[in-house]
Every structure is written in structure tokens, then in C-alpha cells.
N, C-alpha and C positions, 0 to 999 in steps of 0.2 A: 616183547619191545611193542608191538603197536596196540597191547593190550593196554598199557601205559596211557597212550592216547588216546585209547576210546576211552580208560577210566577217568583222564584229565579232561576230556571234553564234556564227557556224562555228567562231573561234577560244576562244569561252566556252565552248561545249559542249564541244570539246576538251580544254583544263584540266581542268573541270570533272571531265570524265571517268577524268584521270587521278589526280584527287585522289579516287577511290572505291578502297574498301576491297576486295582478293581474298583468295579463300579459299582460295589458297595458305597455307602454312607457311613460312616459308625457314628454319626449322630442324629438316625437316623429314627431310633428307637428311646431318644427322648423326649420325656415331655416339653412341651412349647414352655417357654420364658415369658410371663408377664415384664410390657412396656417399662411399667414404672413400679416399684415399691409401696404397696400398703403404708398409710401414714400411721404415723402411730398419734395414741390417744394421748391427749393432754392430762397431766397429775395435777393434784391439787398443790399450792404451793405454801404453807404458814406465812404468818402478816413478818416483815421485815423489820426492827426496831432499833433506833440508831440516837447516839451521844455524843458528845465529844471526849478522846481518849486524854490520858495526862497525859502531861512530857514522861519521858521517856529516862527512868530510874528520879525523877521525880528536880531532875537538871533544869536551870533555867535554860531561856531562849537562846541566851548572848552567852558569846566562849567567854574563857577567864580572863582577867587582864595579864598581860606580858609579865614576868620577874623582874622586879628594880634590877636595873643597869643590864639588860639586856639591849645588844646592838639591833636597833629595829633597821637599821638599810638592812645587817647579815638575812632578816627574815622575809624581807619584800622581794620578791622575784623581779621587780617595776623598777629596783632603787637605781640609781642616774649614775654613770661613771664617773669616778672624778676630773677634773680638768686636766688634769695631765698623763690622760690615757691615750694610750696613740690607737689610731686608726687598724681595723683589722678587717682582712680576709679571708673568707671561709675555706676558701681552694689552701691558703696557706698554712691553716691549722691542721686537716689530715696529716696521719700517719702516726710516729710515735714520739711520747713525750715523756721526757722523765719528774715523776712529784713528787715533792716533798710537802708532806702534812706531818705534823706533833712529833717533828725528828725523826722521823720515817721516813725512808724512798720506797717510791715503787713505781710501774710504768701504765701509761696512759695510751689507746687505741681510739683513734679519733677516723672515722671517712666519714664518706656522701651520700653513705645509702638510706634514705627514708625512711624511716621511725618515728611517725605522729606527726608532732609540728617540727620534730628536729630532724638529724642525723645519727645514725648508730654509731657508737660511741662503748669504751669500756676500759674494766681495771684489770691489772695481775698485780699480787705482793701486795693490795694498798687494804686499810684498816678502817673500820669504822663508818661513816656514811660515806666513803668512795667505793665500798664493796657494792653499794647499792647501783651505783652508777649505771645506765642504758642507753643516754642517748646524749647530746649537746647540741647548741645552736646558739648561733652569732645572734646579738641583738644591741645594735646600735655600738658603741665600744667597746663593747662585754661579752663572752661568752659565758651560757648559764650550764651548770651541767647538771642530768634530770635525773631520776630514777625512773624503772621502770614501768609506774605508775605518770609519770610527766610530769610528777612534781620536781621544784629548782630543788636540789639539795645544794649548791653551790654555785660561786661566780669567781672568776678572775678578769684582771685588765690586762692589757698589753703596757709592760713598761719599760718594755726597750727589744731587739732586735733577740725573735725567739728567747724572750722572757715575760712569764704571765703571772703575776700577783691579786690574789683577792682573799676573800673567805668562804670557809663553809658555810650551811645554817647554827654549825652549834658557836660559833664565832671562832675556830680554828684557822689558823694563817695558813693559807696550800697555794703553793707556786709550783710552773711548769716551767721547764728548761729543755733544749736541746743539746 
């Protein structure tokens, strides 16, 4: 039994001896490093030529005109709210809304979590433009719905308590209610 104690003590002493510092410097045999690297030699550069590029795809610098009969108010993200629109408080918009669009119903969820210039929002079970909704913003008396790139995809106006009506950019009517 005493032999065990002796063996254990001997193993511990050898382990501790291996952990002690030595006075040998591991880096003493390495050559000294220069303070700064040597500069590189410049290489000759061929001359640069310049000319004006043609427009992409031969297109004009101006966008095409809107189609006849297209509702410009539906495409303008800064369109004014109708005179009959009621005042909107952003905090009252938060929560779940039932959306009616093109004869179909789906859900819309609006939060106060910041996302770009608006607040985070989304849809479930919707079709068309509303599937791309990522945020929303109150602007005056209208609520703008935006895609994940921040482009306005639709807008609604408060027409009654817990009821909003408006249009999407495609011109389709959209309604929100609780």
C-alpha cells in the first residue's frame, strides 16, 4: 500500500517538474527579422483608352409611357388620401388584419418593429402582390404597404373604425378589417 503512495508521489513530482519554466528562449536560434519589408519595384502600365458607352440594349434614357387607362394614383407612392379618409394612429394598426383582395381572403400581420423606413409586416395565405409585403408605413391619412426592397406595392385609407380600403399597384382593390 505504501508503494502506491510512493509511486503516486513520484508521478506527481515528475509532472510538476515538466511544468516548470526553463531559462531557454525558444526564439533565440531564429534570425532577426527586418523592421520593414523591402519595397516592390513598379511595373510598367499600358496606356488607358476611353470612349462613351452606348445605352444598355439600345434603350432610350427615358422610361416608357404608362399604358392607356392606367390609374396613375395607384402607381404614385406619394398620392394624396381622399378627402373622406379618417385619421390614422400607427399604434392602432398593430396586430392581425383580415385582407380581402380580388375575391380572396388572407391574413396580414403588422408590428412596430423597425424595418427600413417603415415597420415590419407580412401576410399569410395571400396571393399576388401582397405575398411580397415586408413592411408598412403610415403617411398622413394613408397606410402604405411595401415589398422587401422598400417599394410601395399598395395603399389603404381608413374608411370606418377597424376598416381600411384602397388599391394595390396593379389597380386591384384591397380591404382590411378586424
